N, C-alpha and C positions, 0 to 999 in steps of 0.2 A: 518484417525481418524474420528469417528462419530461426528455429531454436538453436541450431549450431552456431549461426552468426552471432546471436545474442550472447551465447556462452563465451564466444571469443571476445566480444566487445566487453563483457563483464570482466574478463581477465585483463584486458587492456586497461580498463579503468583502475583496476587494482594495481597493476604494474606501474601505471602513471601516478599512483598515490592520490587519485581524486576521491576514491572511496575505499573502504575496507572490505575484506572478503566477507565479513559478517554482514555488512550492509547490503552487499549484492545478494547474499543468500537469503536475507530477510525479504528483500524486494521480490526475489524469485518465488518465494513461498507465498507472498501476498498475491502475485500474479496467478499462481495456481489456484488459490482460494477463490479469486474472482472468476476465473475461468469455469470453475465448478458451478458457480451461480449464474453463468451465462454472460458474464462481462469479460470481453477479450481486451487485454491491455498489454502493451509491450514492456519489456524490462526497462527500456530507456525512459518511457513515459512514467513508469512507476518510480524510477530513481529521481526524476525531475519533480514528480508530485510530492514525494516524501522529503524533498529539499536536500538530497544528498549531492546532487550536481545541478548546475544551471545549464540553460540552453546555450549560453555563450561559451561555457567551458567545453561542451560537446562540440560546438562549431570549431573552436580553436584546435581541439584534438583531431578532428576530421581533416582540417587543413594541414596540420603537421604530418599526418599519416598519409595523406593523398586520398581524397574521396574516391577517385575513379579506379584506383588500383589496389588499395590496401586490403579490402575485404573480399576481393574476387580472386585474383590469381594466387596471392600469397597463402591464403588460408586453405587452399586446396592441396598443399604439399603435406603429405602424411608424415607424422612423426616430429613435426616442428611447430612450435607456438610462436607466432609472429608478435613481436613486441613494439617495434617502431620502424619507421622508414628512415633510412640513413642518407639516401641520396638517389637522384635519378638523372640519367644521361640519355643521350639519343639512342643508345644501344640496349640499355637495361635499367632496371630499378633494383636497388640493394636494400635489404631489410635486416634489422637486428632481430634475431630469433633465439629461442631456446630449443636445443635438441633434447627431446623428452627422454629418449632412451638412456642418455648419459648425463642428463641434467647439466648441460653446459651451454654457454652463450656462443652463438655462431653468427656468421653473416650469410645471407641467402641472396644470390643474384638471380633475378627472374627476367626472362626475355619477354618483351611485350607481345601481345597476341598478333599485332599487325606484322611483326617481324618473324613470328613463328611460321608464317605461311611462305616465307622466303627461304628456300633451302640453303642458299649461300650463307645467310646469317645463322641459320641453325647449325650448319656444319662448322662455322667459325666458333660458335658458342661451345660446341662439344670439343673442338680442337683445344680451346682454352682449358677446359676441364681435364682433358687427357694430358696436356703439357704440364699443368700444375701437379697432376697426380704423380708424374714421373720424377718430380723434383722434391728432394727432401733436404732442406737446408735451413738453419736457424734464421737466415736473413731473407727467406722467401715465404710469403703467405701460404699456409698449408691448405691443400685441397682435401675436402672431406667426402663429398658425394656429388654426383651429377645425374640428372634424370628428367623424367617428364611425368606430370600429373595433371589431370583435368584439362589437357590441351596446352599446358604451359611448361616450358622448359626451364629448369632451375639448376643452379650450381651452388653448392654449399661449401663454405670455406671458413678458415680461422677468422674469428672476430678480433680486430685490432682496436683497442681502446687508446686512441692517441690522435695525432694530427699528421698532415702531410708536409713534405718539404715546402710545397707551395705556400702553405699556411705560415711556416717559419719565415719565409722570404717576405711575405706581406706584413707580418708582425714587426719585423726588424729592418725592413728595407734592405735586406741582405743578411748574410749569416757570417759570424766571425770565422776567420780562416781555420782555426783549430777545429771548430765544430764542423765546418764544411768538409774538411779532410776526413774526419772520422765518419761522417755520413757517406761520403763518396767511396771511401775504402770498404765499408761494409756492403755497399751496393755492388761494388766491383767484385767482391768475394761471392755474392749471390749470383752475379752474371757468370763468373768463372765456373761455378757449379753447373749452371744451365748450359753454357757453351761446351763444357766437357761431355755433356750428355746429348749434344747435337742440336740444341735448341737456341734460337735467337729470339729476343724479346720483341724488338722492332718498335717499341713505344716507350722507351725510357724517358721519363720527364718528372718534374717536381711533384705533380699530382699523383704519380704512381709509386712514389717512394714515401713510406709512412714511418713515423717515429712513435714508438710505444711510450706509455707513461714512464717506463723504466729507462728510456733512452735507446732501446734497441731499434735497429733499422730493419724494415720489412719491405721487400720489393713486391709490388702488387700488380694485378691486372695483366694476365697473360693473354688478353683478348686478341692481340695481333701476333702472338708467338707462333713460330713455325719451325718445324724441323728442317735443318739445312738440306737433308737428303730428300725432302718432299718436293721432288721436281715437278710433279703434276700440279700441285698447288701453285708453285712458283710460276709455271707457264700460264696458268689461268689468271694470275695477277700481273702478268707482264705488262709494262707500260702504264701502270697505275701507281700513284704515290700513296703508300700506306704509312701513316705516322702522323705526328703532330708538327705543324709547320715551324714552330719556334725551335724545335729540337731535332728535326729530321735530318738524316744524313744525305749527302748529295746523290749517292747511288740509289737510295730509296726514292728520291724525287724523280730521278730518271726512269724509275720503274724497272730497274735491272733485274734479271732473273737470279743471277748469282750473288745473293746477299749473304754475308757471313757475319761473324762476331764483331768485326770492325765497325759495322753500322751501329751496334749498341755502344761501342766505345765512343763514337762520335756524339751520340745522343747524351751519354753520360757526361761527356765533356761540356756540352751545351748546358746541361743541368748544373754542373760545377761552376761554369761561368756565371750563370744566373744567380747562384747562391752567393758567390763572393763579390759580385759587382752590384747586385740588386737590379740588374737589367738583363734582358735577353740578348744573346749575341747579335742577332739581326732583327730589326723591326721594320714594319711597313704597313701601309694602309689596307692591304689585302693579303690573304694567305699566299697568293701567287707572287706578290712582290717580295714577301719574306723568303719564300723558297728560292726565288731568283738570286737573292743575295747570298744564300747558302752556296749556290752554285758558282757565282761570279765574283763576289766582293771579298776583299781581304778582311780577315778577322781583326777587329779592333783589339789590341792587346789588353788582356784583363788587368794587368798591373799598370796600365795607363788610365783605365777607368777608376781603379781603386789603387791609389799610389802607396797605400800602406801594405799592399799585398807583397808577399815574398816573391823573389824572382823564380824560385823553384816551382811554385804553384802556377805562375804564368807560363813557364816552359812546359809543364805537364799538360795544361789546357791546350796549348798551341799544337802539341803533338797529337793529342786526342782528337782535335778538330781539324786536322789536316784535310784539305779537300780531296786529295788523292789518298785512297785508303792504304796504299802501299807505304805511305809516309807516316801512318799512325803506328801505334804500338803493335809489335809483331804478335804478341799474345796478351791475353787479359792478365796473365801472371806478371808480365813485365810492368804493366800499369800498377799492379798491387805492390810490387817491389819499390817502385818510385814513390808511391803514396806513403808507404811505411817509412822510407828513408827521409822524406821531407817532414813527416810528422815528428821524427826524432831529431830534426835539425840538420839533416844531411842534404846532399845534392841529389837531384833526380838523374842518376847515372844513365838509365835506359833512354830517357828523353834526349839527353845530350848525345848519346851514341847515335840515336836516330837522326838528330840534327847534323852530326858530323857525316853520317852516311849520305845525307841529302847534299851536303856541301861538296863532297867528293864527286857525286853524280853530276852536279852543276858544273864543277871544274872540268870534269871529263868531257862533258858536252860542249864546253867552250874551247876545247883544244889545249887546255893546260895539263901538262904531264905531272902526275903525282907518283912518287916512288912508294914502294911497299912500306918502307921504313916510316915515311911521313904518314901514310894511311894508318899504320899501327899506332903512331903517336897520337892520332886523333881520338883514340879510345880513352875516355876520361878516367876509367879505372886504372889505366897505365900511367896517365900523366899526373894524377893527383889533383888537388884543389887549386893549384896555382895557375896563373895565366898561361895559355898555350901559345908559344911564339909561332909554332908551325901553322896553326890555324890562322893566326893574324896575317902571317906572310902570304898564305894561300889566298886569303880574302883580298889582300892588296893586289896580288897578281891577277886575280879575277877582275877586279875593278879596272886595273890598267889595261887588261886585254879588251874589256868592253869599250873603254875610252878610245883605245887604238883603232878598234873596228869602226867606231862612230866617226873618228877623225878621217879615216880612209874614205868613208862614205861621203863626207862633206867635201873632201878634196877631189873625189871622183866626180 
């Protein structure tokens, strides 16, 4: 093992509280003394010989850090001391590290060598860094640096000491309504910030929403983020489904070019659904089967799966997850308004307005004439919290119209 690697390993052992700094220094000194007398021994062997660590302890540490990737790519990033491996996915490995210049803990995402030779992955990696760098919001993981060292591409970001929403769901088999609303509200505010700056996340899901020890929400992983105006990238990705099957929007499944903020609203709705019901909106034996249900199957109402759920939350989720994006929230701000209203015990005015607009459209397509006065009365902010007789009458008229058409078909 090279001297630099041994020095790094010595620091790792100290950080892991397996040995003290004095014990490492003592063993290093003894290694130097033996080297002067012609006996070459590594620091690791000396630590084992002196009884400071055991071979099994070293083996466990190597497994936790990742033998194949810990000491090679990560240690080549100048200015950062790698402390631990946080996780590894198909796209990258994330490490906990100390930024030496500012003496602070950060997270470092490293692109594997095999993907570094694929320009598409490299471009996407840097796109994530650039997207995160342009976003400055308390509910978004902060970007710190991005670059390349020793043939490895890396992205340094804020370290979050906490857990993901997915962890919360697994722990509790669902999340209490009030807690879920608080998390979704802060995530929506993070998305509104990104949307206002022309970015869409495209992979909102429980594993990408983190909760700090103090309870703050942080939206993470801009790996699929794209500027709405980036038409060149949109064209290159046309026809391919980018996203996570359980939470992906119908338009992403179809590989449409013109993806906008409403795709994130859908995915956030699917995340909301999973939180309050403990189950994903659509399940299947394969990713293709799940995505087919997003496209074709009616959403099982969240308040049917969790009968203790308030009607307001159920309404919000249904509008967020409307299959036609024109039937979802018109703006991310409208969603935030509804979430705040429901959290304070009020109704989701924007969701009900969206529902009323859809009712009018359905009635119009069925040939039922609706006066402007009736249309105005459909606005819940004008009609108050009481039952709306006009809406009831219009629905009855719609049903009668459909039954009449069906009867004519039978008689004909």
